[in-house]
N, CA, C, O and the ligand as a Tripos MOL2 file, in Angstrom:
@<TRIPOS>MOLECULE
protein
  257   255    65     0     0
PROTEIN
NO_CHARGES

@<TRIPOS>ATOM
      1 N         -61.1650   56.2660  200.5870 N.3       1 MET1
      2 CA        -59.9890   56.0750  199.8140 C.3       1 MET1
      3 C         -59.2070   54.9100  200.2590 C.2       1 MET1
      4 O         -59.1960   54.5420  201.4340 O.2       1 MET1
      5 N         -58.5630   54.3420  199.3300 N.am      2 ALA2
      6 CA        -57.8110   53.0970  199.6330 C.3       2 ALA2
      7 C         -56.3770   53.2250  199.1540 C.2       2 ALA2
      8 O         -56.0490   54.0040  198.2590 O.2       2 ALA2
      9 N         -55.5210   52.4000  199.8110 N.am      3 ILE3
     10 CA        -54.1840   52.4450  199.4140 C.3       3 ILE3
     11 C         -53.9680   51.8370  197.9390 C.2       3 ILE3
     12 O         -54.5860   50.8420  197.5600 O.2       3 ILE3
     13 N         -53.1280   52.4540  197.2220 N.am      4 ASP4
     14 CA        -52.9090   51.9200  195.9000 C.3       4 ASP4
     15 C         -52.3230   50.5550  195.9590 C.2       4 ASP4
     16 O         -51.2600   50.3630  196.5490 O.2       4 ASP4
     17 N         -52.9840   49.5940  195.3640 N.am      5 PRO5
     18 CA        -52.5290   48.1830  195.3760 C.3       5 PRO5
     19 C         -51.1010   48.0800  194.8140 C.2       5 PRO5
     20 O         -50.3650   47.2090  195.2770 O.2       5 PRO5
     21 N         -50.6940   48.8300  193.9360 N.am      6 LYS6
     22 CA        -49.3580   48.8300  193.3720 C.3       6 LYS6
     23 C         -48.3530   49.2440  194.5190 C.2       6 LYS6
     24 O         -47.2760   48.6580  194.6270 O.2       6 LYS6
     25 N         -48.6910   50.1780  195.3020 N.am      7 LEU7
     26 CA        -47.9550   50.5580  196.4420 C.3       7 LEU7
     27 C         -47.8910   49.4090  197.3950 C.2       7 LEU7
     28 O         -46.7970   49.0510  197.8330 O.2       7 LEU7
     29 N         -48.9890   48.8140  197.7390 N.am      8 LEU8
     30 CA        -49.0000   47.7160  198.6540 C.3       8 LEU8
     31 C         -47.9940   46.6230  198.2340 C.2       8 LEU8
     32 O         -47.2710   46.0800  199.0700 O.2       8 LEU8
     33 N         -47.9640   46.3390  197.0370 N.am      9 GLU9
     34 CA        -47.0790   45.3320  196.4940 C.3       9 GLU9
     35 C         -45.5070   45.5020  196.8490 C.2       9 GLU9
     36 O         -44.7290   44.5770  197.0880 O.2       9 GLU9
     37 N         -45.2390   46.7500  196.8320 N.am     10 ILE10
     38 CA        -43.8370   47.0130  197.1470 C.3      10 ILE10
     39 C         -43.4730   47.3070  198.5830 C.2      10 ILE10
     40 O         -42.3120   47.4450  198.9680 O.2      10 ILE10
     41 N         -44.4760   47.3880  199.2980 N.am     11 LEU11
     42 CA        -44.2440   47.7230  200.8170 C.3      11 LEU11
     43 C         -43.8470   46.3860  201.5920 C.2      11 LEU11
     44 O         -44.4130   45.3050  201.4240 O.2      11 LEU11
     45 N         -42.8910   46.6000  202.3820 N.am     12 ALA12
     46 CA        -42.4940   45.4590  203.1960 C.3      12 ALA12
     47 C         -42.0140   45.9360  204.5870 C.2      12 ALA12
     48 O         -41.5460   47.0640  204.7410 O.2      12 ALA12
     49 N         -42.1330   45.1170  205.5110 N.am     13 CYS13
     50 CA        -41.7150   45.3560  206.8370 C.3      13 CYS13
     51 C         -40.2560   45.8900  206.8200 C.2      13 CYS13
     52 O         -39.4290   45.2360  206.1830 O.2      13 CYS13
     53 N         -39.8750   46.9990  207.4520 N.am     14 PRO14
     54 CA        -38.6270   47.4720  207.5220 C.3      14 PRO14
     55 C         -37.7040   46.7200  208.3200 C.2      14 PRO14
     56 O         -36.4850   46.8240  208.1880 O.2      14 PRO14
     57 N         -38.3010   45.9170  209.1960 N.am     15 LEU15
     58 CA        -37.4980   45.1730  210.1860 C.3      15 LEU15
     59 C         -36.9800   43.8380  209.5720 C.2      15 LEU15
     60 O         -35.7930   43.5130  209.5640 O.2      15 LEU15
     61 N         -37.9700   43.1260  209.0780 N.am     16 CYS16
     62 CA        -37.6360   41.7700  208.5500 C.3      16 CYS16
     63 C         -37.8170   41.5960  207.0350 C.2      16 CYS16
     64 O         -37.5760   40.5110  206.5060 O.2      16 CYS16
     65 N         -38.2220   42.6120  206.3660 N.am     17 LYS17
     66 CA        -38.3250   42.6720  204.9160 C.3      17 LYS17
     67 C         -39.4900   41.7130  204.4170 C.2      17 LYS17
     68 O         -39.5340   41.3450  203.2430 O.2      17 LYS17
     69 N         -40.3530   41.3570  205.2850 N.am     18 THR18
     70 CA        -41.4470   40.5590  204.8450 C.3      18 THR18
     71 C         -42.6130   41.4930  204.2140 C.2      18 THR18
     72 O         -42.9810   42.5020  204.8160 O.2      18 THR18
     73 N         -43.1450   41.1280  203.0350 N.am     19 PRO19
     74 CA        -44.2520   41.8920  202.5120 C.3      19 PRO19
     75 C         -45.4240   42.0550  203.4720 C.2      19 PRO19
     76 O         -45.8300   41.0900  204.1180 O.2      19 PRO19
     77 N         -45.9420   43.2000  203.5690 N.am     20 VAL20
     78 CA        -46.9640   43.3660  204.5180 C.3      20 VAL20
     79 C         -48.3730   43.3090  203.8510 C.2      20 VAL20
     80 O         -48.5060   43.5260  202.6470 O.2      20 VAL20
     81 N         -49.4550   42.9980  204.7010 N.am     21 ARG21
     82 CA        -50.7160   42.9050  204.1790 C.3      21 ARG21
     83 C         -51.6580   43.8600  204.9010 C.2      21 ARG21
     84 O         -51.5350   44.1280  206.0960 O.2      21 ARG21
     85 N         -52.6210   44.3660  204.0980 N.am     22 LEU22
     86 CA        -53.6190   45.2250  204.7370 C.3      22 LEU22
     87 C         -54.4280   44.4800  205.7990 C.2      22 LEU22
     88 O         -54.7770   43.3110  205.6330 O.2      22 LEU22
     89 N         -54.7160   45.1860  206.8940 N.am     23 THR23
     90 CA        -55.4520   44.4560  207.9590 C.3      23 THR23
     91 C         -56.9430   44.4770  207.5780 C.2      23 THR23
     92 O         -57.3520   45.1740  206.6500 O.2      23 THR23
     93 N         -57.6660   43.7640  208.2520 N.am     24 ALA24
     94 CA        -59.0400   43.6160  207.9360 C.3      24 ALA24
     95 C         -59.8650   44.9190  208.0490 C.2      24 ALA24
     96 O         -60.8440   45.1550  207.3420 O.2      24 ALA24
     97 N         -59.3900   45.7210  208.9800 N.am     25 ASP25
     98 CA        -60.1720   47.0020  209.0830 C.3      25 ASP25
     99 C         -59.5520   48.0840  208.2040 C.2      25 ASP25
    100 O         -60.0010   49.2290  208.2600 O.2      25 ASP25
    101 N         -58.5420   47.7720  207.3950 N.am     26 LYS26
    102 CA        -57.8710   48.6370  206.4760 C.3      26 LYS26
    103 C         -57.2490   49.8540  207.0700 C.2      26 LYS26
    104 O         -57.0290   50.8750  206.4180 O.2      26 LYS26
    105 N         -56.9600   49.6950  208.4010 N.am     27 LYS27
    106 CA        -56.3380   50.8610  209.1310 C.3      27 LYS27
    107 C         -54.8260   50.5750  209.3240 C.2      27 LYS27
    108 O         -54.1360   51.4010  209.9220 O.2      27 LYS27
    109 N         -54.3510   49.5570  208.8910 N.am     28 GLY28
    110 CA        -52.9230   49.2410  209.1210 C.3      28 GLY28
    111 C         -52.4490   48.1360  208.0770 C.2      28 GLY28
    112 O         -53.1990   47.4920  207.3430 O.2      28 GLY28
    113 N         -51.0990   48.0420  208.1460 N.am     29 LEU29
    114 CA        -50.4840   46.9850  207.3610 C.3      29 LEU29
    115 C         -49.7020   46.0360  208.2770 C.2      29 LEU29
    116 O         -48.8270   46.4560  209.0340 O.2      29 LEU29
    117 N         -50.0360   44.7710  208.1870 N.am     30 LYS30
    118 CA        -49.5050   43.8770  209.1190 C.3      30 LYS30
    119 C         -48.3930   43.0590  208.4900 C.2      30 LYS30
    120 O         -48.4850   42.6480  207.3340 O.2      30 LYS30
    121 N         -47.3620   42.8320  209.2480 N.am     31 CYS31
    122 CA        -46.3090   41.9950  208.8950 C.3      31 CYS31
    123 C         -46.5480   40.6360  209.5200 C.2      31 CYS31
    124 O         -46.6140   40.4850  210.7400 O.2      31 CYS31
    125 N         -46.6810   39.6070  208.6020 N.am     32 GLY32
    126 CA        -47.0650   38.2510  209.1090 C.3      32 GLY32
    127 C         -45.9110   37.6140  209.8350 C.2      32 GLY32
    128 O         -46.1250   36.6430  210.5610 O.2      32 GLY32
    129 N         -44.7260   38.0910  209.6850 N.am     33 HIS33
    130 CA        -43.5140   37.3690  210.2900 C.3      33 HIS33
    131 C         -43.2840   37.8950  211.7080 C.2      33 HIS33
    132 O         -43.2350   37.0970  212.6440 O.2      33 HIS33
    133 N         -43.1350   39.2690  211.9070 N.am     34 CYS34
    134 CA        -42.8650   39.7620  213.2960 C.3      34 CYS34
    135 C         -44.1370   40.3290  213.8860 C.2      34 CYS34
    136 O         -44.0950   40.9030  214.9740 O.2      34 CYS34
    137 N         -45.2870   40.1900  213.2000 N.am     35 ARG35
    138 CA        -46.6120   40.5970  213.7700 C.3      35 ARG35
    139 C         -46.7230   42.0910  214.0700 C.2      35 ARG35
    140 O         -47.5520   42.5510  214.8550 O.2      35 ARG35
    141 N         -45.8750   42.7810  213.4270 N.am     36 ARG36
    142 CA        -46.0230   44.2690  213.7260 C.3      36 ARG36
    143 C         -47.1350   44.7970  212.6950 C.2      36 ARG36
    144 O         -47.3150   44.3350  211.5690 O.2      36 ARG36
    145 N         -47.8000   45.7820  213.2480 N.am     37 ILE37
    146 CA        -48.7980   46.3980  212.4810 C.3      37 ILE37
    147 C         -48.4950   47.9190  212.2590 C.2      37 ILE37
    148 O         -48.4860   48.7470  213.1700 O.2      37 ILE37
    149 N         -48.2490   48.1860  210.9530 N.am     38 TYR38
    150 CA        -47.9600   49.6360  210.6990 C.3      38 TYR38
    151 C         -49.1570   50.4180  210.4150 C.2      38 TYR38
    152 O         -50.0090   49.9940  209.6350 O.2      38 TYR38
    153 N         -49.2710   51.6220  211.0550 N.am     39 PRO39
    154 CA        -50.4950   52.4480  210.8730 C.3      39 PRO39
    155 C         -50.5540   53.1190  209.5150 C.2      39 PRO39
    156 O         -49.5400   53.3740  208.8670 O.2      39 PRO39
    157 N         -51.7540   53.3850  209.1250 N.am     40 ILE40
    158 CA        -52.0460   54.1170  207.7610 C.3      40 ILE40
    159 C         -52.6930   55.4320  208.3090 C.2      40 ILE40
    160 O         -53.7420   55.4840  208.9510 O.2      40 ILE40
    161 N         -51.9240   56.4480  207.9650 N.am     41 LYS41
    162 CA        -52.4840   57.8060  208.2950 C.3      41 LYS41
    163 C         -52.7190   58.6480  207.0580 C.2      41 LYS41
    164 O         -51.8070   58.8970  206.2700 O.2      41 LYS41
    165 N         -53.9720   59.0870  206.9020 N.am     42 ASN42
    166 CA        -54.3200   59.8090  205.7390 C.3      42 ASN42
    167 C         -53.8990   59.1220  204.4390 C.2      42 ASN42
    168 O         -53.3830   59.7670  203.5260 O.2      42 ASN42
    169 N         -54.1220   57.8150  204.3650 N.am     43 ASP43
    170 CA        -53.8990   56.9380  203.2710 C.3      43 ASP43
    171 C         -52.5320   56.7210  202.9880 C.2      43 ASP43
    172 O         -52.1750   56.1760  201.9440 O.2      43 ASP43
    173 N         -51.6660   57.1550  203.9420 N.am     44 ILE44
    174 CA        -50.2090   56.9570  203.8010 C.3      44 ILE44
    175 C         -49.6970   55.9780  204.7880 C.2      44 ILE44
    176 O         -49.8020   56.1970  205.9940 O.2      44 ILE44
    177 N         -49.1200   54.8520  204.2910 N.am     45 PRO45
    178 CA        -48.7040   53.8440  205.2150 C.3      45 PRO45
    179 C         -47.3790   54.3360  205.9740 C.2      45 PRO45
    180 O         -46.4610   54.8410  205.3290 O.2      45 PRO45
    181 N         -47.3150   54.1830  207.2680 N.am     46 ILE46
    182 CA        -46.2250   54.6200  208.0160 C.3      46 ILE46
    183 C         -45.3510   53.5060  208.2630 C.2      46 ILE46
    184 O         -45.5430   52.7780  209.2380 O.2      46 ILE46
    185 N         -44.4160   53.3170  207.4650 N.am     47 MET47
    186 CA        -43.5880   52.0550  207.5310 C.3      47 MET47
    187 C         -42.2940   52.3520  208.5570 C.2      47 MET47
    188 O         -41.1400   52.2910  208.1320 O.2      47 MET47
    189 N         -42.5580   52.6290  209.7400 N.am     48 LEU48
    190 CA        -41.5240   52.8540  210.6940 C.3      48 LEU48
    191 C         -41.6830   51.9810  211.8380 C.2      48 LEU48
    192 O         -42.7820   51.8630  212.3820 O.2      48 LEU48
    193 N         -40.5800   51.3170  212.2660 N.am     49 ILE49
    194 CA        -40.6000   50.3610  213.3180 C.3      49 ILE49
    195 C         -41.0810   51.1260  214.6020 C.2      49 ILE49
    196 O         -41.7850   50.5460  215.4300 O.2      49 ILE49
    197 N         -40.7260   52.3300  214.7470 N.am     50 ASP50
    198 CA        -41.0980   52.9820  216.0020 C.3      50 ASP50
    199 C         -42.6480   53.2830  216.0580 C.2      50 ASP50
    200 O         -43.2420   53.4490  217.1230 O.2      50 ASP50
    201 N         -43.2420   53.3370  214.8320 N.am     51 GLU51
    202 CA        -44.7090   53.5880  214.8150 C.3      51 GLU51
    203 C         -45.5500   52.3840  214.8400 C.2      51 GLU51
    204 O         -46.7680   52.4590  215.0010 O.2      51 GLU51
    205 N         -44.8730   51.1910  214.6690 N.am     52 ALA52
    206 CA        -45.7230   50.0470  214.5840 C.3      52 ALA52
    207 C         -46.1050   49.5200  215.9720 C.2      52 ALA52
    208 O         -45.4240   49.7790  216.9640 O.2      52 ALA52
    209 N         -47.1490   48.8180  216.0090 N.am     53 ARG53
    210 CA        -47.4830   48.1050  217.2040 C.3      53 ARG53
    211 C         -47.4890   46.6340  216.9930 C.2      53 ARG53
    212 O         -47.7480   46.1890  215.8750 O.2      53 ARG53
    213 N         -47.2230   45.8550  217.9850 N.am     54 ILE54
    214 CA        -47.1060   44.4930  217.7990 C.3      54 ILE54
    215 C         -48.3830   43.7280  218.2820 C.2      54 ILE54
    216 O         -48.8370   43.9530  219.4040 O.2      54 ILE54
    217 N         -48.9480   42.8440  217.4540 N.am     55 GLU55
    218 CA        -50.2000   42.3250  217.7210 C.3      55 GLU55
    219 C         -50.1660   41.2850  218.8560 C.2      55 GLU55
    220 O         -49.8860   40.1000  218.6730 O.2      55 GLU55
    221 N         -50.4760   41.8350  220.0460 N.am     56 LYS56
    222 CA        -50.5910   40.9200  221.1850 C.3      56 LYS56
    223 C         -51.2400   41.7150  222.2250 C.2      56 LYS56
    224 O         -51.7240   42.8070  221.9290 O.2      56 LYS56
    225 N         -51.2940   41.2340  223.4890 N.am     57 LYS57
    226 CA        -51.9260   41.9100  224.5880 C.3      57 LYS57
    227 C         -51.3670   43.3540  224.7210 C.2      57 LYS57
    228 O         -50.1540   43.5440  224.8130 O.2      57 LYS57
    229 N         -52.2800   44.3810  224.7290 N.am     58 PRO58
    230 CA        -51.7320   45.7120  224.9040 C.3      58 PRO58
    231 C         -51.1050   45.9280  226.2490 C.2      58 PRO58
    232 O         -51.6160   45.4320  227.2530 O.2      58 PRO58
    233 N         -50.0530   46.6250  226.2990 N.am     59 LYS59
    234 CA        -49.4510   46.9950  227.6030 C.3      59 LYS59
    235 C         -50.0010   48.3400  228.0980 C.2      59 LYS59
    236 O         -50.4490   49.2140  227.3570 O.2      59 LYS59
    237 N         -49.9190   48.4040  229.3810 N.am     60 ARG60
    238 CA        -50.5450   49.6250  229.9590 C.3      60 ARG60
    239 C         -49.5980   50.8130  229.6130 C.2      60 ARG60
    240 O         -50.0490   51.9030  229.2630 O.2      60 ARG60
    241 N         -48.2910   50.5600  229.7230 N.am     61 LYS61
    242 CA        -47.4280   51.6190  229.3180 C.3      61 LYS61
    243 C         -46.4760   51.1470  228.1640 C.2      61 LYS61
    244 O         -45.9290   50.0450  228.1630 O.2      61 LYS61
    245 N         -46.3410   52.0440  227.2340 N.am     62 ALA62
    246 CA        -45.4160   51.7010  226.1380 C.3      62 ALA62
    247 C         -44.0040   52.0410  226.6870 C.2      62 ALA62
    248 O         -43.5930   53.1860  226.8730 O.2      62 ALA62
    249 N         -43.3570   50.9620  226.9070 N.am     63 HIS63
    250 CA        -41.9460   51.1150  227.4810 C.3      63 HIS63
    251 C         -41.0520   50.0340  226.7710 C.2      63 HIS63
    252 O         -41.1830   48.8260  226.9690 O.2      63 HIS63
    253 N         -40.1790   50.5660  225.9710 N.am     64 ALA64
    254 CA        -39.2730   49.7270  225.1940 C.3      64 ALA64
    255 C         -38.0170   49.7250  225.9430 C.2      64 ALA64
    256 O         -37.0490   49.0900  225.5240 O.2      64 ALA64
    257 ZN        -41.8260   42.1830  210.1530 Zn       65 ZN65
@<TRIPOS>BOND
     1     1     2 1
     2     2     3 1
     3     3     4 2
     4     3     5 am
     5     5     6 1
     6     6     7 1
     7     7     8 2
     8     7     9 am
     9     9    10 1
    10    10    11 1
    11    11    12 2
    12    11    13 am
    13    13    14 1
    14    14    15 1
    15    15    16 2
    16    15    17 am
    17    17    18 1
    18    18    19 1
    19    19    20 2
    20    19    21 am
    21    21    22 1
    22    22    23 1
    23    23    24 2
    24    23    25 am
    25    25    26 1
    26    26    27 1
    27    27    28 2
    28    27    29 am
    29    29    30 1
    30    30    31 1
    31    31    32 2
    32    31    33 am
    33    33    34 1
    34    34    35 1
    35    35    36 2
    36    35    37 am
    37    37    38 1
    38    38    39 1
    39    39    40 2
    40    39    41 am
    41    41    42 1
    42    42    43 1
    43    43    44 2
    44    43    45 am
    45    45    46 1
    46    46    47 1
    47    47    48 2
    48    47    49 am
    49    49    50 1
    50    50    51 1
    51    51    52 2
    52    51    53 am
    53    53    54 1
    54    54    55 1
    55    55    56 2
    56    55    57 am
    57    57    58 1
    58    58    59 1
    59    59    60 2
    60    59    61 am
    61    61    62 1
    62    62    63 1
    63    63    64 2
    64    63    65 am
    65    65    66 1
    66    66    67 1
    67    67    68 2
    68    67    69 am
    69    69    70 1
    70    70    71 1
    71    71    72 2
    72    71    73 am
    73    73    74 1
    74    74    75 1
    75    75    76 2
    76    75    77 am
    77    77    78 1
    78    78    79 1
    79    79    80 2
    80    79    81 am
    81    81    82 1
    82    82    83 1
    83    83    84 2
    84    83    85 am
    85    85    86 1
    86    86    87 1
    87    87    88 2
    88    87    89 am
    89    89    90 1
    90    90    91 1
    91    91    92 2
    92    91    93 am
    93    93    94 1
    94    94    95 1
    95    95    96 2
    96    95    97 am
    97    97    98 1
    98    98    99 1
    99    99   100 2
   100    99   101 am
   101   101   102 1
   102   102   103 1
   103   103   104 2
   104   103   105 am
   105   105   106 1
   106   106   107 1
   107   107   108 2
   108   107   109 am
   109   109   110 1
   110   110   111 1
   111   111   112 2
   112   111   113 am
   113   113   114 1
   114   114   115 1
   115   115   116 2
   116   115   117 am
   117   117   118 1
   118   118   119 1
   119   119   120 2
   120   119   121 am
   121   121   122 1
   122   122   123 1
   123   123   124 2
   124   123   125 am
   125   125   126 1
   126   126   127 1
   127   127   128 2
   128   127   129 am
   129   129   130 1
   130   130   131 1
   131   131   132 2
   132   131   133 am
   133   133   134 1
   134   134   135 1
   135   135   136 2
   136   135   137 am
   137   137   138 1
   138   138   139 1
   139   139   140 2
   140   139   141 am
   141   141   142 1
   142   142   143 1
   143   143   144 2
   144   143   145 am
   145   145   146 1
   146   146   147 1
   147   147   148 2
   148   147   149 am
   149   149   150 1
   150   150   151 1
   151   151   152 2
   152   151   153 am
   153   153   154 1
   154   154   155 1
   155   155   156 2
   156   155   157 am
   157   157   158 1
   158   158   159 1
   159   159   160 2
   160   159   161 am
   161   161   162 1
   162   162   163 1
   163   163   164 2
   164   163   165 am
   165   165   166 1
   166   166   167 1
   167   167   168 2
   168   167   169 am
   169   169   170 1
   170   170   171 1
   171   171   172 2
   172   171   173 am
   173   173   174 1
   174   174   175 1
   175   175   176 2
   176   175   177 am
   177   177   178 1
   178   178   179 1
   179   179   180 2
   180   179   181 am
   181   181   182 1
   182   182   183 1
   183   183   184 2
   184   183   185 am
   185   185   186 1
   186   186   187 1
   187   187   188 2
   188   187   189 am
   189   189   190 1
   190   190   191 1
   191   191   192 2
   192   191   193 am
   193   193   194 1
   194   194   195 1
   195   195   196 2
   196   195   197 am
   197   197   198 1
   198   198   199 1
   199   199   200 2
   200   199   201 am
   201   201   202 1
   202   202   203 1
   203   203   204 2
   204   203   205 am
   205   205   206 1
   206   206   207 1
   207   207   208 2
   208   207   209 am
   209   209   210 1
   210   210   211 1
   211   211   212 2
   212   211   213 am
   213   213   214 1
   214   214   215 1
   215   215   216 2
   216   215   217 am
   217   217   218 1
   218   218   219 1
   219   219   220 2
   220   219   221 am
   221   221   222 1
   222   222   223 1
   223   223   224 2
   224   223   225 am
   225   225   226 1
   226   226   227 1
   227   227   228 2
   228   227   229 am
   229   229   230 1
   230   230   231 1
   231   231   232 2
   232   231   233 am
   233   233   234 1
   234   234   235 1
   235   235   236 2
   236   235   237 am
   237   237   238 1
   238   238   239 1
   239   239   240 2
   240   239   241 am
   241   241   242 1
   242   242   243 1
   243   243   244 2
   244   243   245 am
   245   245   246 1
   246   246   247 1
   247   247   248 2
   248   247   249 am
   249   249   250 1
   250   250   251 1
   251   251   252 2
   252   251   253 am
   253   253   254 1
   254   254   255 1
   255   255   256 2
@<TRIPOS>SUBSTRUCTURE
     1 MET1         2 RESIDUE 1 A MET
     2 ALA2         6 RESIDUE 1 A ALA
     3 ILE3        10 RESIDUE 1 A ILE
     4 ASP4        14 RESIDUE 1 A ASP
     5 PRO5        18 RESIDUE 1 A PRO
     6 LYS6        22 RESIDUE 1 A LYS
     7 LEU7        26 RESIDUE 1 A LEU
     8 LEU8        30 RESIDUE 1 A LEU
     9 GLU9        34 RESIDUE 1 A GLU
    10 ILE10       38 RESIDUE 1 A ILE
    11 LEU11       42 RESIDUE 1 A LEU
    12 ALA12       46 RESIDUE 1 A ALA
    13 CYS13       50 RESIDUE 1 A CYS
    14 PRO14       54 RESIDUE 1 A PRO
    15 LEU15       58 RESIDUE 1 A LEU
    16 CYS16       62 RESIDUE 1 A CYS
    17 LYS17       66 RESIDUE 1 A LYS
    18 THR18       70 RESIDUE 1 A THR
    19 PRO19       74 RESIDUE 1 A PRO
    20 VAL20       78 RESIDUE 1 A VAL
    21 ARG21       82 RESIDUE 1 A ARG
    22 LEU22       86 RESIDUE 1 A LEU
    23 THR23       90 RESIDUE 1 A THR
    24 ALA24       94 RESIDUE 1 A ALA
    25 ASP25       98 RESIDUE 1 A ASP
    26 LYS26      102 RESIDUE 1 A LYS
    27 LYS27      106 RESIDUE 1 A LYS
    28 GLY28      110 RESIDUE 1 A GLY
    29 LEU29      114 RESIDUE 1 A LEU
    30 LYS30      118 RESIDUE 1 A LYS
    31 CYS31      122 RESIDUE 1 A CYS
    32 GLY32      126 RESIDUE 1 A GLY
    33 HIS33      130 RESIDUE 1 A HIS
    34 CYS34      134 RESIDUE 1 A CYS
    35 ARG35      138 RESIDUE 1 A ARG
    36 ARG36      142 RESIDUE 1 A ARG
    37 ILE37      146 RESIDUE 1 A ILE
    38 TYR38      150 RESIDUE 1 A TYR
    39 PRO39      154 RESIDUE 1 A PRO
    40 ILE40      158 RESIDUE 1 A ILE
    41 LYS41      162 RESIDUE 1 A LYS
    42 ASN42      166 RESIDUE 1 A ASN
    43 ASP43      170 RESIDUE 1 A ASP
    44 ILE44      174 RESIDUE 1 A ILE
    45 PRO45      178 RESIDUE 1 A PRO
    46 ILE46      182 RESIDUE 1 A ILE
    47 MET47      186 RESIDUE 1 A MET
    48 LEU48      190 RESIDUE 1 A LEU
    49 ILE49      194 RESIDUE 1 A ILE
    50 ASP50      198 RESIDUE 1 A ASP
    51 GLU51      202 RESIDUE 1 A GLU
    52 ALA52      206 RESIDUE 1 A ALA
    53 ARG53      210 RESIDUE 1 A ARG
    54 ILE54      214 RESIDUE 1 A ILE
    55 GLU55      218 RESIDUE 1 A GLU
    56 LYS56      222 RESIDUE 1 A LYS
    57 LYS57      226 RESIDUE 1 A LYS
    58 PRO58      230 RESIDUE 1 A PRO
    59 LYS59      234 RESIDUE 1 A LYS
    60 ARG60      238 RESIDUE 1 A ARG
    61 LYS61      242 RESIDUE 1 A LYS
    62 ALA62      246 RESIDUE 1 A ALA
    63 HIS63      250 RESIDUE 1 A HIS
    64 ALA64      254 RESIDUE 1 A ALA
    65 ZN65       257 GROUP 0 **** ****
């Protein structure tokens, strides 16, 4: 199953309002501006800043 392209068109990063794009593995939606990747769970994009991960070296502990 894939995300509805019409849905993708209206999705944007909740932080910086930049339209997000599907990642290569189709498991997330990436904001090209702040580099956050929002997860897709059960074909539903989770557009929450708290759920997003930032594309860079993973930290051992998630500590904000
Ligand atoms: Zn963003």
